[in-house]
C-alpha positions as CSV (number, residue, x, y, z in Angstrom):
1,M,-139.1,151.3,-11.7
2,A,-139.1,150.6,-7.9
3,P,-141.3,147.8,-6.9
4,I,-144.4,148.9,-5.0
5,P,-146.0,146.2,-2.6
6,V,-149.4,145.1,-2.8
7,A,-149.7,144.9,1.5
8,I,-147.3,145.9,4.2
9,T,-148.6,144.4,7.5
10,R,-147.0,145.2,11.1
11,H,-146.5,142.6,13.8
12,D,-144.8,143.1,17.1
13,D,-141.8,140.9,15.8
14,R,-141.8,141.6,12.4
15,V,-142.7,143.7,9.2
16,V,-144.4,141.3,6.7
17,I,-144.4,142.7,2.8
18,D,-146.5,141.1,-0.1
19,W,-144.9,142.1,-3.1
20,D,-147.4,140.7,-5.6
21,H,-150.7,138.6,-5.3
22,D,-149.0,135.5,-6.2
23,G,-147.0,134.7,-2.7
24,D,-144.0,136.8,-3.4
25,R,-143.5,137.9,0.3
26,A,-140.7,139.3,2.8
27,E,-140.8,138.9,6.5
28,I,-138.4,141.3,8.1
29,S,-137.3,141.0,11.7
30,A,-138.3,144.1,13.3
31,R,-134.9,144.1,15.4
32,A,-133.0,143.5,12.1
33,L,-135.0,146.4,10.3
34,R,-134.3,148.7,13.0
35,Q,-130.7,148.1,12.9
36,A,-130.6,148.6,9.3
37,C,-132.3,152.1,9.5
38,P,-130.6,154.2,6.8
39,C,-131.4,157.7,8.4
40,A,-128.6,160.3,9.0
41,G,-128.6,159.5,12.6
42,C,-127.7,156.0,12.2
43,V,-125.7,156.0,9.1
44,E,-122.9,158.5,8.3
45,E,-124.3,160.3,5.3
46,M,-121.1,161.0,3.0
47,T,-119.3,157.6,3.9
48,G,-122.1,154.9,4.6
49,R,-120.5,154.0,7.9
50,P,-123.0,152.8,10.4
51,L,-123.4,155.1,13.5
52,L,-125.9,153.1,15.2
53,D,-124.4,150.4,17.6
54,P,-126.6,147.5,16.8
55,R,-126.1,146.2,20.6
56,T,-128.3,149.4,21.7
57,V,-131.5,148.2,19.8
58,P,-133.6,146.5,22.2
59,P,-134.2,142.8,21.6
60,D,-138.0,143.6,22.0
61,I,-138.0,146.6,19.7
62,R,-141.3,146.6,17.9
63,P,-142.7,148.6,14.9
64,V,-145.3,150.7,16.5
65,H,-146.8,152.4,13.2
66,L,-146.0,152.1,9.8
67,A,-146.4,154.9,7.3
68,L,-146.0,155.1,3.3
69,V,-143.7,158.1,2.2
70,G,-145.1,158.9,-1.4
71,G,-145.0,155.8,-3.7
72,Y,-141.4,155.0,-3.0
73,G,-141.0,154.0,0.9
74,L,-141.9,153.3,4.1
75,R,-141.4,155.0,7.5
76,V,-141.4,153.1,10.8
77,H,-142.0,154.4,13.9
78,W,-140.4,152.4,16.6
79,S,-141.2,151.5,20.1
80,D,-137.9,153.1,21.1
81,G,-138.8,156.3,19.8
82,H,-137.3,156.5,16.5
83,A,-138.8,157.5,13.6
84,T,-136.5,159.2,10.9
85,G,-135.5,156.6,8.6
86,I,-137.3,155.9,5.2
87,Y,-137.0,152.6,3.7
88,T,-137.2,152.6,0.2
89,F,-139.0,149.7,-1.5
90,D,-136.2,149.3,-3.9
91,W,-133.9,148.7,-0.6
92,L,-136.7,146.6,1.2
93,R,-136.9,144.8,-1.9
94,T,-133.2,143.8,-2.5
95,R,-131.4,144.4,0.4
96,A,-133.7,144.0,3.6
97,P,-132.6,141.5,6.5
98,G,-134.1,138.3,6.6
99,P,-137.1,136.7,8.4
100,P,-137.1,136.3,12.0
101,D,-135.3,133.5,13.5
102,P,-137.9,130.4,14.4
103,Q,-138.7,130.2,18.1
């Protein structure tokens, strides 16, 4: 069964996912998450080949709105207008990009 987070928090530079109440937390850089979008416009459906050029994602990209998709995923509405990717909880738990770089 896919993990279901207990809390998801949007920040301008990252998305924070609390997987349990014991401190199991993931902090995912907004830009890295946008660059990893799994939608058909960003990833070739049959081969998995990336279609999105990561250099085209603005450095100041931010998540504008987060929406749960059923009990299995998260849709992010991005400041660049993109909003078609669904990040499954399983993907976020096992393959999500790491925390933001310290500034």
